[in-house]
C-alpha positions as CSV (number, residue, x, y, z in Angstrom):
1,M,0.2,0.1,0.1
2,K,1.4,3.5,-1.1
3,K,1.9,5.7,2.1
4,N,1.8,9.5,2.3
5,L,5.0,11.4,3.5
6,E,3.4,11.7,7.1
7,T,3.0,8.3,7.6
8,L,6.5,7.1,5.9
9,C,7.7,9.6,8.5
10,I,6.8,7.3,11.3
11,H,6.7,3.7,9.7
12,G,9.0,4.0,7.1
13,G,12.2,1.7,7.1
14,W,11.2,-0.7,10.0
15,K,8.3,-2.9,10.6
16,A,8.3,-4.9,13.6
17,K,7.6,-8.4,13.7
18,K,6.1,-10.6,16.3
19,G,7.7,-10.1,19.4
20,E,9.9,-7.3,18.0
21,P,10.3,-3.7,19.4
22,Q,7.7,-1.6,17.9
23,Q,10.7,1.3,18.2
24,L,13.7,0.7,15.9
25,P,16.3,-1.0,18.0
26,I,19.8,0.1,18.2
27,Y,22.2,-2.6,17.1
28,Q,25.1,-1.5,18.6
29,S,27.7,-4.1,17.4
30,T,30.7,-3.6,15.2
31,T,30.0,-7.4,14.0
32,F,27.6,-9.9,12.9
33,K,27.9,-14.0,13.2
34,Y,27.4,-16.4,10.5
35,E,27.6,-20.4,11.2
36,T,29.8,-20.7,8.1
37,S,32.8,-19.7,6.3
38,E,30.8,-19.9,2.9
39,Q,28.0,-17.7,4.3
40,M,30.4,-15.0,5.3
41,A,32.4,-15.3,1.7
42,R,29.1,-14.6,0.0
43,L,28.9,-11.7,1.9
44,F,32.1,-10.4,1.1
45,D,31.5,-11.1,-2.6
46,L,28.2,-9.2,-2.9
47,E,26.3,-12.5,-3.9
48,D,24.2,-12.0,-0.8
49,E,22.6,-9.4,0.9
50,G,23.5,-9.2,4.9
51,Y,25.3,-7.8,8.1
52,F,28.9,-8.4,9.1
53,Y,30.6,-5.7,9.4
54,T,29.0,-2.2,10.6
55,R,31.5,0.1,8.6
56,L,29.6,-1.5,5.5
57,A,26.3,-1.9,6.8
58,N,24.2,-2.1,10.2
59,P,20.5,-3.0,10.5
60,T,19.7,0.5,12.7
61,N,21.4,2.5,10.0
62,D,20.3,0.9,7.0
63,A,16.5,1.0,8.5
64,V,16.8,4.9,8.8
65,A,18.6,5.2,5.1
66,K,15.3,3.2,3.8
67,K,12.9,5.6,5.4
68,I,14.6,8.7,3.9
69,C,14.9,6.4,0.8
70,A,11.0,6.3,0.8
71,L,10.8,9.7,1.3
72,E,12.7,11.1,-1.5
73,G,11.4,8.3,-3.8
74,G,14.4,6.4,-4.6
75,V,15.9,3.1,-4.8
76,G,18.2,3.2,-2.3
77,A,20.5,5.2,0.2
78,M,23.2,5.4,2.5
79,L,24.0,7.2,5.6
80,T,27.0,8.9,6.3
81,S,28.9,10.4,9.2
82,S,28.0,14.1,8.2
83,G,26.2,16.2,5.3
84,Q,29.6,16.9,3.9
85,A,30.8,13.4,3.9
86,A,27.5,12.7,1.8
87,N,28.3,15.6,-0.9
88,F,31.7,14.2,-1.1
89,Y,30.8,10.6,-1.6
90,A,28.0,11.5,-4.2
91,V,30.6,13.6,-6.4
92,F,33.5,11.2,-5.7
93,N,31.5,8.1,-6.7
94,I,31.7,9.0,-10.2
95,C,34.9,11.3,-10.2
96,Q,38.5,10.4,-10.2
97,A,41.5,12.4,-10.6
98,G,41.5,14.2,-14.1
99,D,37.8,14.8,-14.2
100,H,35.7,17.9,-13.8
101,F,32.2,18.6,-12.5
102,I,30.0,21.9,-12.5
103,T,28.1,23.1,-9.4
104,S,25.9,26.3,-8.6
105,N,28.0,29.0,-6.6
106,S,25.3,29.5,-4.4
107,I,26.2,26.6,-2.2
108,Y,27.0,26.2,1.7
109,G,30.3,27.6,2.3
110,G,31.8,24.4,3.7
111,T,30.7,22.7,0.5
112,Y,32.2,25.6,-1.8
113,N,35.9,24.8,-0.2
114,L,35.3,21.0,-0.2
115,F,34.8,21.4,-3.9
116,G,36.8,24.4,-4.9
117,V,40.0,23.3,-2.7
118,T,40.1,19.9,-1.3
119,M,38.9,18.1,-4.4
120,K,41.0,19.9,-6.4
121,K,44.0,18.3,-4.5
122,L,42.7,15.2,-5.4
123,G,42.8,16.0,-9.0
124,I,39.3,16.7,-9.3
125,E,38.3,20.3,-11.1
126,C,35.4,22.3,-10.5
127,T,33.6,25.0,-12.3
128,F,31.2,27.3,-10.1
129,I,28.3,29.0,-12.1
130,D,25.9,31.9,-11.2
131,Q,22.2,30.0,-11.4
132,D,21.2,33.3,-13.2
133,W,23.5,32.6,-16.1
134,T,22.0,31.8,-19.6
135,D,21.7,28.1,-20.6
136,E,24.5,28.9,-23.3
137,Q,26.6,30.1,-20.7
138,I,26.7,27.2,-18.2
139,E,26.7,24.6,-21.6
140,A,29.9,26.5,-22.2
141,C,31.3,25.1,-18.7
142,F,30.8,21.9,-19.8
143,K,33.7,19.6,-20.8
144,E,34.6,16.1,-22.2
145,N,35.5,15.3,-18.6
146,T,32.7,16.6,-16.8
147,K,30.9,14.1,-14.9
148,C,27.9,15.8,-12.9
149,F,26.3,19.0,-11.9
150,F,25.6,19.8,-8.5
151,G,23.4,22.4,-6.6
152,E,21.1,22.9,-3.7
153,T,17.6,22.9,-3.7
154,I,17.5,26.2,-1.3
155,S,21.0,27.4,-1.0
156,N,22.6,27.8,2.5
157,P,22.8,30.7,3.4
158,G,21.5,32.8,0.9
159,G,17.9,31.6,0.2
160,N,18.1,30.9,-3.5
161,V,15.8,28.6,-5.2
162,F,17.3,26.1,-7.7
163,D,15.5,25.3,-11.0
164,I,15.8,21.9,-10.7
165,E,13.9,21.1,-14.0
166,R,15.8,23.4,-16.0
167,F,19.3,22.1,-14.9
168,A,18.3,18.7,-15.2
169,N,17.6,19.3,-18.7
170,I,20.8,20.8,-19.1
171,A,22.9,18.0,-17.3
172,H,21.2,15.3,-19.1
173,K,21.7,17.3,-22.7
174,H,25.6,16.7,-21.7
175,G,24.9,13.1,-20.5
176,V,25.9,13.6,-16.7
177,P,23.5,13.0,-13.8
178,L,22.5,16.4,-11.6
179,I,23.0,15.8,-8.1
180,I,20.8,18.0,-5.5
181,D,21.3,19.2,-1.8
182,N,17.9,19.1,-0.5
183,T,18.5,19.6,2.9
184,F,17.0,22.9,3.5
185,A,13.5,21.8,1.8
186,T,13.5,18.1,3.0
187,P,11.3,15.5,1.3
188,V,8.4,16.8,2.8
189,N,8.5,20.1,1.0
190,C,10.4,19.1,-2.3
191,R,10.9,15.7,-4.0
192,P,13.6,16.8,-6.5
193,F,13.6,13.1,-8.3
194,E,10.2,14.3,-9.7
195,W,11.6,17.3,-11.2
196,G,14.4,15.0,-13.2
197,C,17.5,15.1,-10.3
198,D,19.1,11.9,-10.1
199,I,20.7,11.8,-6.7
200,V,19.9,13.5,-3.8
201,T,22.2,14.4,-0.5
202,H,21.2,15.8,3.1
203,S,22.9,16.7,6.1
204,T,20.6,15.0,8.4
205,T,21.9,17.2,11.0
206,K,19.2,19.8,10.2
207,Y,15.6,19.7,9.7
208,M,15.6,15.7,9.6
209,D,17.4,15.4,12.8
210,G,15.7,19.0,14.2
211,H,16.9,18.7,17.5
212,A,20.7,19.4,17.0
213,T,21.5,15.7,18.7
214,Q,23.5,14.4,15.9
215,V,25.7,15.1,13.2
216,G,24.8,13.0,10.0
217,G,24.2,12.8,5.8
218,C,22.7,10.7,3.3
219,V,23.1,10.0,-0.2
220,V,19.9,9.0,-2.3
221,D,20.2,7.6,-5.5
222,S,16.7,7.7,-7.7
223,G,18.0,4.7,-10.0
224,N,16.9,6.7,-13.0
225,F,20.3,7.6,-14.7
226,D,21.2,5.6,-17.3
227,W,25.1,4.8,-16.7
228,D,25.5,2.1,-19.4
229,K,24.4,4.8,-22.2
230,Y,27.2,7.0,-21.2
231,A,29.8,3.9,-20.4
232,E,32.7,5.8,-21.5
233,K,32.1,8.8,-18.9
234,F,31.5,6.2,-16.1
235,P,34.1,3.4,-16.0
236,G,34.0,2.9,-12.2
237,L,30.2,1.8,-12.6
238,T,30.8,0.1,-16.3
239,T,33.7,-1.7,-16.4
240,P,35.1,-4.6,-13.7
241,D,36.2,-3.7,-10.6
242,E,39.5,-5.9,-9.6
243,S,38.4,-5.7,-5.9
244,Y,35.6,-7.3,-6.4
245,H,37.0,-10.2,-8.6
246,G,35.8,-8.1,-12.2
247,L,32.5,-7.6,-10.9
248,T,30.7,-4.7,-13.2
249,Y,28.2,-2.9,-11.1
250,T,25.7,-1.8,-13.8
251,K,25.3,-5.5,-15.1
252,A,25.4,-6.8,-11.5
253,F,23.0,-4.6,-9.8
254,G,21.0,-2.7,-12.6
255,K,19.1,0.4,-10.7
256,L,21.4,-0.4,-7.9
257,A,24.3,-0.2,-9.3
258,Y,25.3,3.6,-8.0
259,M,24.3,2.8,-4.4
260,T,26.1,-0.8,-4.4
261,K,29.4,1.0,-5.5
262,L,29.0,3.6,-3.2
263,V,28.7,1.3,-0.2
264,A,30.7,-1.6,-1.3
265,Q,33.6,0.7,-2.7
266,L,33.6,4.0,-1.2
267,M,32.4,3.2,2.4
268,R,34.5,0.0,2.5
269,D,37.7,1.9,2.0
270,L,36.9,5.5,3.5
271,G,34.6,4.4,6.2
272,S,32.4,7.7,7.1
273,I,29.9,5.5,9.0
274,P,27.3,7.2,11.4
275,A,27.1,5.4,14.6
276,P,24.0,3.5,15.4
277,Q,22.9,5.4,18.3
278,N,23.1,8.6,16.2
279,S,20.7,6.9,13.8
280,F,18.7,6.0,16.1
281,L,18.3,9.8,17.3
282,L,18.0,10.8,13.7
283,N,15.1,8.3,13.3
284,L,13.2,10.0,16.5
285,G,13.5,13.6,14.4
286,L,12.3,12.0,11.2
287,E,9.2,10.9,12.9
288,T,8.2,14.4,13.5
289,L,9.4,16.0,10.1
290,A,6.5,16.8,8.3
291,L,4.8,18.1,11.6
292,R,7.5,20.3,12.4
293,M,8.3,21.7,8.7
294,R,4.9,22.9,8.3
295,Q,5.8,25.2,11.8
296,H,8.7,26.2,10.7
297,C,7.6,27.7,7.4
298,E,4.4,29.1,9.1
299,N,6.8,31.2,11.6
300,A,9.4,31.9,9.0
301,Q,6.5,33.6,6.8
302,K,5.5,35.8,9.5
303,V,9.1,36.9,10.2
304,A,10.0,37.4,6.7
305,E,6.8,39.8,6.6
306,W,7.8,41.7,9.5
307,L,11.4,42.2,8.5
308,E,10.4,43.2,5.1
309,K,8.5,46.2,6.3
310,N,11.0,47.2,9.2
311,P,12.9,50.1,8.4
312,K,16.5,49.1,10.0
313,V,16.4,46.3,7.6
314,S,17.9,46.8,4.1
315,W,16.7,43.7,2.3
316,V,15.2,40.0,2.7
317,N,15.4,37.1,0.9
318,Y,13.0,34.6,1.6
319,C,11.3,32.9,-1.3
320,G,7.7,32.8,0.3
321,L,7.6,37.0,0.2
322,P,5.5,37.7,-3.2
323,T,8.1,40.4,-3.8
324,N,10.9,38.0,-3.8
325,K,12.8,36.8,-7.1
326,Y,12.5,33.3,-6.5
327,H,8.9,33.3,-5.5
328,A,7.6,31.5,-9.0
329,L,10.3,29.2,-8.5
330,A,9.1,28.5,-5.3
331,Q,5.7,28.3,-6.2
332,K,6.7,25.6,-8.7
333,Y,9.0,23.3,-6.8
334,L,7.9,24.5,-3.3
335,P,4.2,25.1,-3.1
336,N,3.8,24.1,0.5
337,G,6.3,25.7,2.1
338,S,10.4,26.1,1.8
339,C,12.1,25.9,5.0
340,G,12.4,28.4,8.2
341,V,15.8,30.0,6.9
342,I,15.7,33.7,5.9
343,A,18.8,35.6,4.7
344,F,18.5,39.3,5.6
345,G,20.6,42.6,5.9
346,L,20.5,45.3,8.1
347,D,20.9,49.5,7.8
348,G,24.6,49.9,8.9
349,S,28.0,48.5,9.0
350,R,29.0,44.8,9.8
351,E,29.7,45.8,13.4
352,E,26.1,46.9,13.8
353,A,25.0,43.2,12.5
354,I,27.1,41.8,15.2
355,K,25.7,44.0,17.9
356,F,22.4,43.1,16.9
357,M,23.0,39.5,17.4
358,D,24.8,40.2,20.7
359,N,21.3,42.2,21.9
360,L,19.2,38.7,21.1
361,D,17.6,37.4,24.1
362,F,16.6,33.7,23.3
363,I,17.7,33.7,19.7
364,S,20.9,31.8,19.9
365,I,24.0,32.8,17.9
366,V,25.2,29.2,16.9
367,T,26.7,27.6,13.9
368,H,23.9,25.2,13.7
369,V,20.7,25.7,11.3
370,A,17.5,24.3,10.7
371,D,16.8,23.4,14.9
372,T,13.4,23.4,16.5
373,R,15.0,26.7,18.0
374,T,15.5,29.9,16.6
375,C,19.2,30.5,15.9
376,V,21.1,33.1,13.9
377,L,24.6,33.6,12.1
378,H,26.6,36.2,10.3
379,P,28.2,34.0,7.7
380,A,31.3,36.4,6.9
381,S,31.8,36.4,10.4
382,H,31.5,32.7,11.1
383,T,31.0,29.7,8.9
384,H,32.5,31.7,5.9
385,R,35.2,33.7,7.0
386,Q,37.9,31.7,5.0
387,L,35.9,33.5,2.2
388,S,37.5,37.1,1.1
389,D,34.2,39.8,0.6
390,E,34.8,39.1,-3.4
391,Q,34.4,35.1,-2.7
392,L,31.5,36.1,-1.0
393,R,29.8,38.0,-3.7
394,E,30.9,35.1,-6.0
395,A,29.1,32.7,-3.9
396,G,26.3,35.1,-3.9
397,I,26.5,35.9,-0.3
398,A,26.4,39.4,0.5
399,P,29.0,40.5,3.6
400,D,26.2,42.1,5.5
401,L,23.9,39.0,5.2
402,I,22.3,37.5,8.6
403,R,21.2,34.2,8.3
404,L,18.2,33.3,10.8
405,S,16.9,30.1,11.2
406,V,13.4,30.3,12.3
407,G,12.4,27.7,14.9
408,I,9.0,26.4,16.0
409,E,8.7,28.6,19.1
410,N,5.5,31.2,19.1
411,A,6.3,33.4,16.3
412,E,5.2,36.5,18.6
413,D,8.1,35.9,20.9
414,I,10.4,35.3,18.0
415,I,9.5,38.9,16.7
416,A,9.5,40.4,20.1
417,D,13.0,39.2,20.5
418,L,14.4,40.4,17.2
419,E,12.5,44.0,17.8
420,Q,14.0,44.5,21.0
421,A,17.3,43.4,19.4
422,M,17.1,46.1,16.7
423,A,16.0,48.7,19.3
424,K,19.5,48.5,21.0
425,M,21.4,49.1,17.9
């Protein structure tokens, strides 16, 4: 029976059998026992499904991955130890030294640095494009060795909305998959696979957890990209893997080729797994995800409308506002709401923005975002401080940008705290 998202948030991934716990248990074990050597050998050769070592697979982790996979409408998913790990794995699974990929410049600062600096050291080049460029300008960035296109549904921290269908068409025209970080929207508000996206990533640390209790990530595959059609571009999936006796992933696993390689090769060798305890906590958060997202969006809409009318605020970027440049895209991709994150700037200097934040009462200054609690951050001074003002603008982040993550407290209390802090400026 097909289930709606609210039901999947609670029942997806784990179904208790007779005498088993109703709540997903924590399988806090590194290893799993088998009765014969042959049983274990078949697992190592990918001929059987099962568990033998938690670095590759664990029942608690897998149940939560299956829940997220069901929410996104994919064929397979894998949890990672962080959102950064998820983004790295998603790209590295199809890129190697000498390859190239394209990404929007409106992405999280940590991901910007991962793609532009760290992966460059591995011999993988990245071209950053502006989402407002024409199709011709973007297509000019594709090369023979381009392997994927990356973007964020709603950019962190700028709040820009990614035109999924448009960029999926461009990516597919050049024979590469579109990878989207869907952290801010969550599958409750946007399911990118329905608009042509091929692979989705998440920082589960954010709304999926929602309570700031664990750090994690997830990669979900739609199973829709035809790797064999572009076999010469993706030899890691379409030619024999000598570390598995010459097995070819697309031939052996079909639509699960990408995900099987991700787990059996990358996770085997790099090991960025979440602890089962963290996955258990994540699962608790997922159970209320649909409820919380509605409250986040309702509160953020009220706060954004208040900010837009405030004379001390110079600009507001929230796609729920009819005056916002991304409002039409939000109506298309996010008709039920976007997220609780608002970007805005205050009249005055950077120092005044910092003073404003220091004047807040219960709204916290933290690195975190997308929590039940309202929190605030000045990216130029905190998460993106490694970037120059010029690099900030190239990434679509104004130096005066304040990222306000609206929680699920009473909206009137949130506005009152903002108001008293501005009054002291």
